C-alpha positions in Angstrom: 0.0 0.0 0.1 2.8 2.4 0.9 4.7 1.5 -2.2 1.7 2.3 -4.5 1.2 5.7 -2.7 4.8 6.5 -3.1 4.7 5.8 -6.8 1.6 7.9 -7.2 3.3 10.8 -5.5 6.5 10.5 -7.6 4.4 10.3 -10.8 2.5 13.6 -9.8 5.8 15.3 -9.0 7.2 14.3 -12.4 4.2 15.7 -14.3 4.1 19.0 -12.3 7.9 19.4 -12.8 7.5 18.9 -16.5 4.8 21.5 -16.6 7.0 24.0 -14.8 9.9 23.4 -17.2 7.8 23.4 -20.3 5.8 26.5 -19.6 6.4 29.3 -22.1 6.4 32.7 -20.5 5.5 35.8 -22.5 8.5 38.1 -23.1 7.5 41.7 -22.6 8.5 44.7 -24.8 9.7 47.8 -23.0 8.3 51.4 -23.4 10.3 54.4 -22.3 8.7 57.8 -21.9 11.2 60.4 -20.8 8.8 63.4 -20.5 5.6 64.9 -21.8 5.8 68.5 -23.2 3.1 71.0 -23.9 3.0 72.8 -27.2 3.2 76.5 -27.2 4.7 79.0 -24.7 3.1 77.5 -21.5 4.4 76.6 -18.1 3.4 73.0 -17.1 4.1 70.4 -14.5 3.2 66.9 -16.0 4.2 64.2 -13.6 2.8 61.1 -15.0 1.9 59.2 -18.2 -1.5 57.5 -18.5 -1.0 54.8 -21.1 -3.5 52.9 -23.2 -2.5 50.2 -25.8 -5.0 48.9 -28.2 -7.7 50.6 -26.2 -6.7 48.8 -23.0 -5.5 50.8 -19.9 -2.0 49.8 -19.0 -1.4 52.0 -16.0 -0.2 55.3 -14.6 3.6 55.7 -14.7 5.5 58.5 -13.0 7.9 60.3 -15.3 10.5 59.5 -16.6 8.8 56.1 -17.1 10.2 52.7 -18.2 7.7 49.8 -18.1 7.1 46.4 -19.7 4.0 45.5 -21.8 3.0 42.1 -22.9 1.3 43.2 -26.1 3.5 42.7 -29.4 3.0 43.7 -33.0 1.7 46.9 -34.5 -0.2 48.7 -31.8 -1.9 52.0 -31.3 -0.4 53.7 -28.1 -2.3 56.5 -26.4 -0.6 58.6 -23.8 -2.4 61.2 -21.7 -0.7 63.8 -19.5 -1.1 63.3 -15.8 -0.9 65.9 -13.0 -1.0 66.0 -9.3 -4.4 67.4 -8.3 -3.9 70.1 -5.7 -0.2 69.2 -5.7 -0.9 66.1 -3.7 0.9 62.9 -4.8 -2.0 60.7 -3.8 -4.5 62.4 -6.1 -3.1 61.9 -9.6 -5.3 62.6 -12.5 -5.1 62.7 -16.3 -5.6 66.4 -16.9 -8.8 66.9 -18.8 -7.8 70.0 -20.7 -4.8 68.5 -22.6 -5.1 66.5 -25.9 -4.0 62.9 -26.0 -0.8 61.8 -27.8 -1.4 59.0 -30.2 1.2 57.0 -32.1 1.2 53.6 -33.9 4.3 51.6 -33.3 5.5 48.0 -33.5 6.2 46.3 -30.2 8.8 43.5 -30.2 9.6 41.0 -27.5 12.5 42.2 -25.3 12.9 45.4 -27.4 12.7 48.9 -26.2 10.9 51.8 -27.9 11.3 55.4 -26.5 9.4 58.5 -27.2 8.6 62.0 -25.7 5.0 62.9 -26.4 3.7 66.4 -27.0 0.2 67.5 -26.0 -1.6 70.7 -26.3 -4.6 72.6 -24.7 -7.7 71.8 -26.6 -9.4 74.9 -25.2 -9.6 77.8 -27.8 -9.4 80.3 -24.9 -9.2 80.5 -21.2 -12.2 81.8 -19.3 -9.9 83.8 -17.1 -6.2 84.4 -17.9 -4.0 86.8 -15.9 -0.4 86.6 -17.1 0.4 90.2 -16.3 1.5 91.0 -19.8 -1.1 93.6 -20.4 -1.5 97.1 -19.0 -2.1 97.1 -15.3 -3.6 94.0 -13.6 -7.0 92.4 -13.2 -6.2 91.6 -9.5 -7.7 94.0 -6.9 -5.9 94.6 -3.6 -7.9 94.1 -0.4 -5.6 94.3 2.6 -5.8 95.2 6.3 -2.2 96.3 6.3 -0.8 99.6 5.1 2.6 98.0 5.0 2.1 96.3 1.7 3.0 96.6 -2.0 2.1 94.9 -5.3 4.0 95.5 -8.5 4.6 94.0 -11.8 8.2 92.8 -12.3 9.9 92.7 -15.7 11.8 89.5 -16.4 12.3 88.1 -19.9 14.6 85.2 -18.8 12.1 82.5 -19.6 9.8 82.7 -22.6 7.2 80.4 -21.0 6.6 82.9 -18.2 6.3 85.9 -20.5 7.9 89.2 -19.7 6.1 90.1 -16.4 5.0 88.6 -13.1 3.3 90.1 -10.0 5.3 90.4 -6.7 3.3 91.1 -3.4 5.0 92.1 -0.1 3.7 92.6 3.4 5.9 93.9 6.1 3.5 95.0 8.9 2.6 93.6 12.3 1.9 90.0 13.3 -1.7 89.1 12.4 -2.0 91.4 9.4 -2.9 90.0 6.1 -2.3 90.9 2.5 -5.0 89.9 0.0 -5.6 90.5 -3.7 -8.5 88.9 -5.6 -9.9 88.4 -9.1 -12.9 90.0 -10.7 -16.3 88.2 -10.2 -17.0 85.5 -12.8 -19.6 82.8 -13.4 -18.4 79.2 -13.0 -20.3 76.1 -14.3 -21.8 74.0 -11.4 -21.9 70.7 -13.4 -18.4 70.6 -15.0 -14.8 70.2 -14.1 -13.3 73.4 -13.2 -9.5 74.0 -12.5 -7.3 76.9 -11.4 -3.7 76.8 -12.8 -1.2 79.1 -11.4 2.6 79.6 -11.1 3.9 80.9 -7.7 6.7 81.1 -5.3 6.8 82.4 -1.8 9.1 82.8 1.3 6.3 81.7 3.6 2.9 79.9 3.4 0.2 81.7 1.2 -3.5 81.0 0.9 -5.6 80.5 -2.1 -9.4 80.9 -1.6 -12.7 81.7 -3.1 -15.6 84.1 -2.6 -19.1 82.6 -3.3 -21.4 85.5 -3.9 -24.9 84.6 -2.9 -28.1 86.6 -3.0 -28.1 87.4 0.6 -24.6 86.7 1.8 -21.0 86.2 0.7 -19.1 83.1 1.8 -15.3 83.2 2.0 -13.5 79.9 2.0 -9.9 78.8 2.0 -9.2 76.3 -0.8 -5.6 75.5 -0.2 -2.5 76.5 1.8 0.7 76.6 -0.3 3.9 76.0 1.4 7.2 78.1 1.0 8.7 77.6 -2.4 12.0 79.3 -3.4 11.7 78.5 -7.1 8.7 79.0 -9.4 6.2 76.0 -9.0 3.2 75.1 -11.1 0.1 73.9 -9.4 -3.3 72.6 -10.8 -6.1 73.3 -8.2 -9.5 71.6 -8.5 -12.4 74.0 -8.0 -15.0 71.5 -8.9 -15.7 70.3 -5.4 -15.9 73.8 -3.7 -18.2 75.1 -6.4 -20.5 72.1 -5.8 -20.6 73.1 -2.1 -21.7 76.6 -3.1 -23.8 75.7 -6.0 -26.5 78.3 -5.1 -24.1 81.2 -5.5 -24.6 83.8 -8.3 -20.9 84.2 -9.0 -17.4 83.7 -7.6 -14.0 85.2 -7.3 -10.6 83.9 -6.2 -8.3 85.5 -3.7 -4.6 85.1 -3.0 -3.4 86.0 0.6 -0.2 86.3 2.6 -0.7 86.0 6.4 2.1 88.2 8.1 4.8 86.1 9.6 7.1 88.3 11.6 9.9 85.7 11.8 11.0 87.1 8.4 11.6 90.8 7.6 8.8 90.7 5.0 6.5 88.1 3.4 6.7 87.8 -0.3 4.3 86.2 -2.9 5.1 85.9 -6.6 2.2 85.0 -9.0 2.0 84.4 -12.7 -0.1 82.7 -15.4 -3.3 82.5 -13.3 -5.9 80.6 -15.2 -9.4 79.3 -14.9 -10.2 76.4 -17.2 -13.6 74.5 -17.8 -15.4 73.1 -20.7 -17.7 75.6 -22.2 
């Protein structure tokens, strides 16, 4: 009895070992995407590639990306530009205002193909766009401190930033606040809405919104932005906060510097402030 059982086990092991040895594994091809650029003179901060092959979603790949795919032969590859929503790593999104990059390429086993896609804005115009290139500025100053300034600074060192940006300074007492805001504008309550902006600051700043209702005005902070010594691009979702104030007649945004007396003066630099939504 024991001899038969042992033979049975040995036979099973033989068949299983043959299966392991004879299994043919698919050999992947490799795709490398170094970066994704935006056509035109625009600042951008694209952090991820959203990849589809033959209409099948392959994944979200932080840039620069190098990843295997099991598909081979002539394939349609679609790449969408991904951003960090509100600058948060855990909330990555394929940005809905960029076109997709589409290329047909042959994928071969154990072979690498590499490309750097270009995308562009599909919007024909931006509902609000303050790049400080025109006469004056559309931002209005509302401040409880007399020790503040706002001025346009000329700087032509980077074409994507244009020739001017805004610099705001506050140097008063602790607890004072500098604030500037946009004109009032309508925003859709049933569509995706984003604020884009470039900024740098030597202490935290606030981005917020006024929701102008028939009987009252609600003021709400959207996001705190930490100190940045170099220019930073951020994509801020307004969709959720508009939904919370969907009975408002119109809205305006504000940008504020709370006075921090641990530094001589608090500084905020702004450029390329845009509102985007599908019209």
